[in-house]
C-alpha positions, 0 to 999 in steps of 0.5 A: 500500500502506498504511503500517504502523500508527502505533506509538502505537496499539499496546497493550503486549501487542501490542508484546510479541507482535510483539517475540517474533515478530520474535525468532523470525523476524527481520525481521517485527518491523521490517516491522510497525514500519514499516521494511519494506525493512530488515525484508524484507531481514533476513527474506529473509536469515533464510529463506535461511540457514534453508533453507541449513542444512536443505539442508546438514543433509539432504544434506551431513551427512558434510561437516559432521561432517568439518569439525568436525575441522578446526581452521581450520573450527572457529575460523571457525564460532566467529567466525560464531556470535558474529557471527550472535548479535550481529546477531540481538540487534541486530535484536531491540532494533531491532524493539522500538524500532520497535514501542514506542508513542511514549507509553507508561507506565513499566510497559510500557517496563519489561516490554518491556525485560525481554522484550528482555533475556530474548530476548537472553539466550536467544540468548547462552547457546546461542551461548556454549555452541556457541562453547565446544564448538567451541573445546574441539573445536579444542583436542582436535584440535590437542592429540591429532592433530598434522599429518603434517609436525609429528609423527614416526612410524617406522611410519605410512603416509608418504603420505595421499590426503586426498580418498579415503584408502580407495580402495585400502585395503579395511581400516584396522588400528588398534592400541588400547593401554591404558597402566596408568600412574599416579603410583604406578607406574614406567614404562608397561605396556600391559596392553590390546593390541587390534587393530581391523580396520575394513572401510572399505566397510561399517564392520564392525569385527573386534577382536583381543585380544592376551593380555598374557603373550605371549612371543617376540613376532616382528618383521618381517624388514625391521625393525631389531629383527629382528636383535636378536630373530630368534626374537622378544622372549624368553629361554629358561630363565627362571622364570615371574617372570623372564618378566614383563620379556619379555612383550608387556605389557613391550615398550612400555617395555623395548625403547625403553629397550634400543634408543633410536631404533632404528626412526627418529624417533618421538614414541612409540617404544613404540607403534611397537615394538608396531605392528611386533611385533603386526602381524607376530604376527597377519599385518596391517600396522598403520596407526595406534595409539590409546593411552589412559591409565586415568585419562583412561578414567574421566574420559571415561566420567564425561563421557559420563554413564556406560556401560551393560554386562552384568556376567556375573561378580563383578568385583573392584575392587582386590585382589592375587591373587598375595598373596592380598589380597582386594578391598574392593569388588566389582561384582556380576553383573547385566544392564544395569548403569550404571557411572560412570567409577571402576566402568567402569575396574575393570570393564575392568581388574579382575584378582583371581580372573579370567584374562586371557580374562575381562578381555579380554572385559570390555575389549571390552564397555567399548569397546562401551559407550562407542560406545553411550553416545556418542549425538548428544544426549550429544555435544551436551550434554556435549561440553566435558567429553568433549573435556577428558577426551579430551585427557587420555585419548588419544595417537595418530599419526593425523595431522590431515589424515586426520580428516575421512575418519576421521569419515566412516568412524566413521559407518559403524562406528557403524552397522556390526557390531563382532565379536570374533575368537576365539583358541583359547588351547590350540590356538594355545599362547598361554599357552606360552613359544613361541606358534604365531604361524603358526597365529595369522596363519591364524586372523586371516586366516580370520576376516577373510575370513568374513562377520560373523555376525548378532547374536542377541537375548539373553533379557531379565531381568525384575525379580525373576527369575533367568536360567538359567545358560548354560554353554559346550558342550564339543563345539562349536568357537567361531566365528572371529568373534563379534558383541559384541552376543552376547559382551557379552549377559547370560549369567552363567557361574556361576563367580564369584570368592570 
C-alpha cells in the first residue's frame, strides 16, 4: 500500500479541507497525514461511540432521561464531556500538524491556525454549555429532592421499590400547593390546593381543585389531629371574617403553629397537615406534595420563554375587591395569548371581580401551559435558567431515589390526557360552613373510575373576527371529568369584570 502523500505537496486549501474533515470525523485527518494506525484507531473509536449513542438514543431513551436525575450520573457525564472535548481538540491540532506542508508561507500557517482555533472553539462552547446544564441539573436535584434517609416526612410512603415503584400502585396522588408568600406578607397561605391523580399505566392525569374557603376540613381517624378536630378544622358561630383563620387556605400555617410536631418529624409540617386533611376530604391517600412559591412561578415561566393560554375573561392584575380598589392593569380576553412570567402569575392568581371557580380554572390552564411550553428544544436551550428558577420555585418530599421512575412516568403524562374533575359547588355545599365531604369522596371516586373523555377541537379565531359567545346550558349536568384541552379552549363567557 502506498504511503500517504508527502505533506509538502499539499496546497493550503487542501490542508484546510482535510483539517475540517478530520474535525468532523476524527481520525481521517491523521490517516491522510500519514499516521494511519493512530488515525484508524481514533476513527474506529469515533464510529463506535457514534453508533453507541444512536443505539442508546433509539432504544434506551427512558434510561437516559432517568439518569439525568441522578446526581452521581450527572457529575460523571460532566467529567466525560470535558474529557471527550479535550481529546477531540487534541486530535484536531494533531491532524493539522500532520497535514501542514513542511514549507509553507506565513499566510497559510496563519489561516490554518485560525481554522484550528475556530474548530476548537466550536467544540468548547457546546461542551461548556452541556457541562453547565448538567451541573445546574445536579444542583436542582440535590437542592429540591433530598434522599429518603436525609429528609423527614410524617406522611410519605416509608418504603420505595426503586426498580418498579408502580407495580402495585395503579395511581400516584400528588398534592400541588401554591404558597402566596412574599416579603410583604406574614406567614404562608396556600391559596392553590390541587390534587393530581396520575394513572401510572397510561399517564392520564385527573386534577382536583380544592376551593380555598373550605371549612371543617376532616382528618383521618388514625391521625393525631383527629382528636383535636373530630368534626374537622372549624368553629361554629363565627362571622364570615372570623372564618378566614379556619379555612383550608389557613391550615398550612395555623395548625403547625397550634400543634408543633404533632404528626412526627417533618421538614414541612404544613404540607403534611394538608396531605392528611385533603386526602381524607376527597377519599385518596396522598403520596407526595409539590409546593411552589409565586415568585419562583414567574421566574420559571420567564425561563421557559413564556406560556401560551386562552384568556376567556378580563383578568385583573392587582386590585382589592373587598375595598373596592380597582386594578391598574388588566389582561384582556383573547385566544392564544403569550404571557411572560409577571402576566402568567396574575393570570393564575388574579382575584378582583372573579370567584374562586374562575381562578381555579385559570390555575389549571397555567399548569397546562407550562407542560406545553416545556418542549425538548426549550429544555435544551434554556435549561440553566429553568433549573435556577426551579430551585427557587419548588419544595417537595419526593425523595431522590424515586426520580428516575418519576421521569419515566412524566413521559407518559406528557403524552397522556390531563382532565379536570368537576365539583358541583351547590350540590356538594362547598361554599357552606359544613361541606358534604361524603358526597365529595363519591364524586372523586366516580370520576376516577370513568374513562377520560376525548378532547374536542375548539373553533379557531381568525384575525379580525369575533367568536360567538358560548354560554353554559342550564339543563345539562357537567361531566365528572373534563379534558383541559376543552376547559382551557377559547370560549369567552361574556361576563367580564368592570
